C-alpha positions, -999 to +999 in steps of 0.1 A: +731+147+143+745+117+162+782+108+155+790+072+150+802+068+186+769+082+200+748+061+176+765+029+188+760+038+225+724+048+219+714+014+203+708+002+239+685+032+246+648+028+241+630+050+216+607+060+244+635+082+257+624+110+233+588+106+242+586+130+271+551+140+283+552+177+278+518+181+292+526+164+325+529+184+357+562+166+362+591+189+349+609+177+318+642+176+337+627+152+363+613+130+336+647+128+320+663+121+354+640+093+361+646+078+327+684+081+330+684+066+365+667+034+351+694+034+323+722+037+349+707+009+370+711-016+341+741+002+324+756-025+301+782-004+282+818-015+281+828+020+292+814+040+322+815+071+300+780+087+301+761+107+275+773+143+270+749+171+274+748+176+237+738+140+232+711+142+258+697+174+241+695+156+208+680+125+224+652+143+243+647+174+222+653+197+251+676+227+259+711+222+273+699+238+306+672+212+310+697+183+302+722+197+326+697+200+354+687+163+351+724+152+351+733+175+380+707+159+402+721+124+393+756+137+402+742+152+435+727+118+443+760+099+436+749+081+405+771+101+381+803+120+384+817+148+363+855+151+355+863+186+342+876+184+306+869+147+304+832+140+307+805+124+329+808+088+342+785+062+357+794+055+393+762+039+408+747+006+397+717-011+410+725-031+441+712-067+443+697-078+476+692-114+485+663-125+508+682-128+541+673-116+576+704-092+576+705-070+546+731-044+555+760-066+551+752-070+514+755-033+509+788-032+527+801-060+504+790-040+474+811-010+486+782+012+496+777+008+533+743+017+548+738+047+570+706+048+590+689+081+600+664+077+628+635+099+619+610+088+645+611+066+676+577+069+693+546+052+706+516+053+682+485+032+674+494+003+651+479+004+615+454-024+608+475-044+583+506-045+606+484-052+637+472-084+619+508-093+612+517-089+649+485-106+662+473-076+682+442-054+680+441-027+654+451+006+670+469-011+699+499+009+710+532-001+695+567+013+694+571+028+659+605+032+643+609+053+612+643+053+595+659+067+563+685+044+546+713+059+527+739+041+506+770+061+497+752+092+508+722+085+485+687+080+500+676+046+489+648+035+513+624+042+542+619+017+570+587+014+589+589-009+619+563-018+646+570-035+679+544-045+704+548-024+736+550-054+758+582-065+738+597-030+735+606-024+771+642-034+766+644-019+731+663+014+730+669+042+705+704+029+701+691-005+690+668+013+665+698+031+650+718+000+644+704-036+641+669-035+653+666-073+656+695-079+679+676-075+713+651-102+701+678-127+692+692-121+727+658-127+744+640-153+723+647-184+702+639-169+668+623-191+643+619-175+609+609-143+590+581-140+565+589-116+537+567-103+508+577-081+479+552-058+463+552-029+438+540+005+449+544+041+440+558+072+457+536+093+479+543+126+496+565+110+522+588+094+496+589+126+476+602+143+507+627+118+519+638+099+487+638+128+464+615+112+439+586+125+418+551+118+429+540+084+415+576+072+409+579+034+410+590+018+443+595-017+457+581-026+491+596-054+512+570-063+539+581-085+567+575-100+602+597-120+625+586-148+647+599-168+676+599-206+679+567-203+698+550-184+670+552-150+687+555-121+662+580-097+677+583-072+649+565-063+617+569-036+591+581-027+557+610-011+538+602+010+507+629+011+482+638+032+453+631+008+424+658+024+403+686+015+428+677-018+442+667-053+429+661-086+446+675-121+438+664-154+451+686-185+453+665-216+450+682-249+455+668-277+434+667-315+438+644-344+431+629-339+465+617-304+457+594-318+431+574-336+458+546-316+476+557-330+510+592-316+506+578-281+501+563-282+535+590-300+555+624-287+542+621-250+549+659-246+551+665-258+516+634-247+497+621-211+490+584-212+487+568-186+464+532-178+468+511-159+443+483-141+460+452-125+445+439-095+464+403-083+460+399-046+451+382-039+484+411-055+503+434-031+485+413-002+495+414-013+532+451-018+530+457+016+515+439+031+545+465+016+568+495+025+546+521+043+567+532+064+537+502+089+540 
């Protein structure tokens, strides 16, 4: 039975915690790990002391070995830490990103600096969706950059970037490993970025590189960057672990923002949000061009 301390701490935990899908091909320890990762991301307890193995066994109705395996993976990923003779503690919280052109500085300020592993730097045909973003023909050759982002040693995102070959002549692997936009700011008068946030799920690529279960929830930040002349110099997406990252938007308000004209003329002070309806057939076409396959 729960003691009074555990009962108080478990009040914040959904009853769904005990409802594991025992017929699922996803192992029980992985289901528990995914649930606990979501709890850690929004951990609201006064103490960073985490549940004990015995508490987890009672909560989920599983063996101590299964509970320990789930916790150990969270320890290995840097979300929890064990102190011998004391217990297990929460060390990783969900990092909040703001919609700005340079994201990495926000992680540095949160004490979890970004490490970039360059996984691919090659020429390949551009997928249809990103070719449209770049204003080039589908299948036209582009410089493809594929990177793994780690924060505090924990894999948190995959970057897919596409650069038209005509603009990639002065772009180097060293640029791709650091700040990929820097050469464009040196060559062009950059105007703005267009960014969209979408929900998606983990495919085989995310299973391999992010250590997630197939079908795990993800957040995708899709972007393109344009010059003052309207030239798209780079397009792509970053696919985040939804259990470790959330986005925030700061939207200044004034009387002027209530006027339709202001929404179109004052881009520096107003964030415009657009809700889009996508036809099912469009989704199917987009999926065919998804770089995660």
